[in-house]
N, C-alpha and C positions, 0 to 999 in steps of 0.2 A: 718324868710320863706319870707319876703319882702325885706328883706337886698341884696338877691344875685340879682334879678331883676333891682332894682337901681343901682347898682355895675356894671351890664353887660350893663346897658344903658350907662352908662359914660364913660365905657371902654368896647368897643364890642369887641376888642381884647383877652379879658382873658377869659380862658376856666376853669371848674372846675368837679372834683369829687368827690363820696361819697369813702370813704376809711374805713379801719378796720372794724368795727363789720357791718356797713352799706351795705360796698361791699360782706362782706361775705353772709349776710342775702340775697344780689340781686343774688348772685350767685347760693346759696344752692335753691331759688324760681326757679331759672332759669332752675338748673338741675331738679329738682322736676316736675316742668310742662312739659320738654321734656321727663322724663320717663314715664309721666301719660298719655300722648299721645300715649305714645308707649304701654303701657299695656291697653287702650283701644282696641289699635288696634288689638293687640294678643287676646283679649276679643272676640273681634267681629269674627275673624277668626276661633277661639275654637268655637265659638256660630254656624256660618255659615255652617261648616263643618256637624255636627250631623241633624242640620234642612234641610239641603240642601237649604237653602232659602238665598238671598241677605235682603230680607226686613223683616224676623222675627226676625234678632238678632238685629236690629235696632227699633222695638217695644221692646225687652226686655231693651235696652240698653236708650231708651228714658226717663225712670224713674229716669235717674242719674242727669240730670237738677234738677228734683222737690227736690231731695235729698240736692242740694247744697242751693235753695232756703230756706229749711228746718234748713241747718246751718247757714244761714245766719238772720233768724227768731229769733234762739236759742242765736246767739251771741247779736241781738237787745234787747231781753226780759231780758237778763242778762248783759246789758251793756259794753261788751266786744269788745276790736278790736280784729280785724283777725290779727292772728300770722301764724307763718311758722307751729307750730303746729296745727291749726285749717285746714290748706290746710292737713298736713299730714292725720287728722281725716277725711277730704272730700274723698282723697284716700280710705282709710277703708272704708268708708260709700259707695261707691261706688261698691265694690264687694259684700256687703250685700243685697243693693239694686235690683242687677243686678241678684241676686240668688231667691229673694223674685218674682220679676220678671219671670223670667227663670221657676220655678215651675210651675206659673200658666199656661205660655206658652205652656210647656211640656203638662199639662194634655188636655188643649183645643187640642192639635195635636193628643193625643191619643184616645179621644173620636169621635173626626171626622173619623179617621182610623178605629175605632170601628163601624162605620156607622150613626153616629148622624149627623145631619145637621150644620150647622157652629151656628146657635143661639142655638141651642138644648146644643152643646158641648161647648159654653161659658158659659152659664148659669149653666151646670153641674159642670163645671170646677170651677168655682165662688164660687158654693155651698160647693164642697170638700174640696177647698182649702183657703177658705176663714178663718176658725178656726185657721189651721196651720200659716198662713201667718201674721195673727192678732197677735197669742199670742206670735211669732218670734220676731216681733218688739216691743211689750208692754214689754216683759221680756229684751231685749237688753235695753230700754231705760230706766226700773226701775232698772235693774243692772248697770246702769251708773249714776244714780240719786243722790247714796252717794257721786261719786268723784265730780260731778258738785255741789252739794249744800256743799264741804268739806271747811272748813275756813284756815285749816293751812298753814304756808306757803310753806312747801315742795310740796302738791298738787296744787298749783296756777299754777305751771308748766304745767298740765295735763287736768286743766279743759279746756282750749280751743278745746281739741282735744275730750273730752269725750261730749263738746257741738255739736261741729259739728257731730260726730257718732249719739250721741242720739236723737238729734230732726231732724237731717237728715233722718234717717230710721223712725220714728213716722212718720213726714211730707208726705215722699214719698210714706209708705205704702198704705196711704188713697188714695192717687193718683193712684197709682198702680190696686188697686182693681176697678176702676173706668176706668181709661186711657187704659191700656192694652187690656182686653175683647173688648172695644169700637174698639181700634186701630185695631185689629185681625178681628174683622166683617166687618170694613169699608176696610182692605187691601183686604179680601176676594171678597166682593161685585165689588170693583174696578177690580180687577183680572177678575172677571167673566163676566163685562161688556166690557172690551177690548179685551176680547178672542174670544168674539159673533160677 
């Protein structure tokens, strides 16, 4: 690591690049990043159409960064380095996290249309969907634990992906149950404030 900077200082006209497996991994990560951004854009559009809102899809998708934080925490707990499979796990995790968040926002909208004020709708939706959202996430995490704790050589390849998915879902769920209802109330208050 320290060899190249010294060499470049001595011979500034020299250029170097990573080849072989390193180059292939960099290309794969770049391709994955571009496809992930594209998929997030498609998810946003697919959410914006039924919600008829530009802001609500952002509330639904706001849980994704917390899922990524959960994945990082999981890697730190197990002392594992981030790999390309960890990133693939994060991509899969985004779909699960969006699904949990989407269910909650959809129920809030339903109760609002049924005549409840925003605070009542948020409390009722939170109460009705708390158990299903929590159980979905806990069963996903528990289902992945045998793979995460597996010691065989064959399983080592898949463990980073399982850690990203398991810990990401678990961490994001607790954030979703707090962040999403509060965000809906806050956005509603701001919209009413700027309408008057």
